[in-house]
N, C-alpha and C positions, 0 to 999 in steps of 0.2 A: 919124122915120126908121124906126122899127119899130112893129109893132102889138102892144101888150101884150094881156094877157088882158082879158076883157070888164069885169070888176069890179076890175081891178088886182091880184087875188089868184088867181083861178081860172085854168084853162087857156084858151087862145084858142079861138075857135070852130073846130070841125072837128078838134081835137086831143084825143087821149085824156087821161085824168087822169094827171098826172106826179107822181112822188114829191115830197113837200114839201121834202126836203132839197136838191133841185135849185135851190131858190130861184125867183126870178122868171124866166120864160121870155119872151124877146123875139124875134119873128119879123120879120126885115128885109123891107122892101118890095122892095128890089133884091137879087137873088141874087149880084151881083158883090161885095157887101159881105162875102161868105163866101169870096172868092178866097184870102185868106191862109190861112184854116183849111183849105181844100181842098188847097193846096200842101203844107201841113204833113202832112196825112193821106197824100198821095201819097208824100212822102219816107219816112214811117214804113213804108208798105207796101213800098217798094223795099228799105229796110234789112232788113225781115223776110224778103223773098224772097232777098236776097243771103246772109243768115245761114243760111237753110234750104239753099241751094245748096252752101254750104261744108260743112255737115254731111253732106250727101249725098255730096259728092266725097270727104270723109274716109272715109266708110263704104265707098265703092267702092274706094279705095286700100287700106284695111285688110283687106278680105276676101281678096284674093289673097295678102297677106303671111301671113294666118292659115292659108290652105290650104297655102302653102309650108312653114310651120313644122310643121304636122301631118305633111306628107309626110316631112320630115327626121326627125322623131321616129320614125315608122313604120320608115324605113330603118335608123336606128340600132338599134331594137329587133330587127329582123331580123338584122342583123350580129351582135348580142350572142348571139342564139339559135344562130346558126351556129357561132360561135367559142367558146362556153361549153364547159368541160370536160364530156365525155360519159361519164365512167367509170361512173356509175350506169346510164345508158341502154344502155350496151353489154353489160350483164349482169355486170360485175365487181362483187365484193362491196364493201360498205362496211367500213372498218376501224373496229372498235368497241373502246373501252376496257373495263375490267372493269365488268360490269353489276351487281355487288353480289349480293344474295340472290335477285333475280327470275329467273324461268326465261328462258333465252336464246331469242331470236327468230331464225329463219332470215334470213340476210343475203345469200344467194346460193347457187348450186349449185357443187359441186366439179367442175372440168373433167375430162373423160374423157382423162386423160393416161397414157401408158405410160412409166414410169421404168425404170431399169436396176438390177438387183440386183448383189450382190457377185460372182456368177458370170457377169456380163455378159448375163443373160437378161432380156428385157423383162418388166416387172411392171405390170399395170394398177393404177393408183392406187385405183380404186374397188373392187378386189377385197379390200381390207383394212379395210373399214368395219365398224363405227364406228372412228374413229381420231383420234389426236392427232398431227398432222404438224408437225415442228419443222424449220425451215430453218437448217441449221448451216454453210452455206458461208462465212459471215463470222464465226462464233463457234462453236467446238465446245461451249462452255458445258456441260462434262461434269457439273458439280454440279447444274445446273438440269434437265438431261436425266435424270439419275439419279433426282432427286426426282419428276419427272413419271412415269417408268416405275414407280416404287414406289407411286404414288398411283392409277395407272390401274386401274379395276375389271376384273374378268374379262370377256373378250370385246372389250375396247377395245385396239386395236393402237397402240403408240407407234412412230412412224416418224421417222427423221432423213433429211433430203434435202440433198445437197450439189450444187454445180454441176459440170457435166462428166459424162463417162461413168463415172468411177470413184466407186463408192459409198464412203461412209465406213466406217471399221473398226467392227466390232461390239464395241466396248470396253465398252458398257453392257449388262448382262444384260436380256433382255426387250425390246430395242429393235431394230427392223428398219431397217438402213441402206440407202438407195437413192441413186442418182445421177440428176440431171436434165440430160441432155446439151444440150437446146435452151433451158434456162432458162425453160420454159413456165410453170411455177408462179409464179415471181416476176413474170413478164410479165403474167400474168392478174390477179395481185393488185395490180399497180402498186407493188410494194415493191422498192426498190433495196437492195443489200447495204450494210450499215453495220458497220464493224469493231466487234466486241464486243457485237453485238446479234443475237439469234436469235428471230425471230417464230415464232408457232405458230398452227396452224389446228385448230379443234375441229369435227369433221364427224360427223353422226349416220349411222345405218345406211341412211337413204334418200338419202344423198349431199348433204344440205343443209349448207352451211357456216354453222353456227350462231353461230360467233364467231371473230374474228381477234384474237389477242393480239399487238399490235405489238412488244412486247419481253417475252421470257420472264423473269419475275422470280420472286418468292417463290411457293411452292405455294399459299399462302392466297389469292392473286389469282384463281386459276382452279379451285380444287379442286371447288367445287360444280358448276360447268359440266362439268368432266371426269366427275364421277360421273353426271351426267344422260345422258351419251352412251350408257350401257349400257341405258337404259330402252327 
């Protein structure tokens, strides 16, 4: 039926040497004897092509979905950038807590506002620098204001600001009361009036807002910063 190798062990005539682990190789006289093996090989090839086609189709379907996902993420990031609070980008200062013993760093410029004095005359806010400006429309806080006025070094003006055209009474010696008719200072700082709380601003002679004290408390909280304003 088949032609074995010439000596029963070596390769048949015309064939190269084959690995010994293949065992004995028999070449059939009739190629039709290999029909079953050929059908098996064709089935294996068809299966391989089908599997490869499925993988390609999955890749083609997954790529548009990935592009869509990336587009959605980019759109959401753009919306977040548009709607994110822009207080810092608009030039308004950052409200900082007490900074300890370190020198204060500028956090924004003081706006060029004209307030109103006790005689109803406009007063440029920048004309009184360096200054400690205390917003007293929600709390007179006379004790804290008195302590601030007593601790202010020479050349530093202590100013109290109330809402409306009417300036507060000059009940504390050494304090300049002013009125803010348009509420421009609170609007600039994004500070709403809260009963019993008087925030304060420390501004150097160049007009830099070096610190915002959210709530005027004990003198020890801001004494060092206040002293540096005179420098």
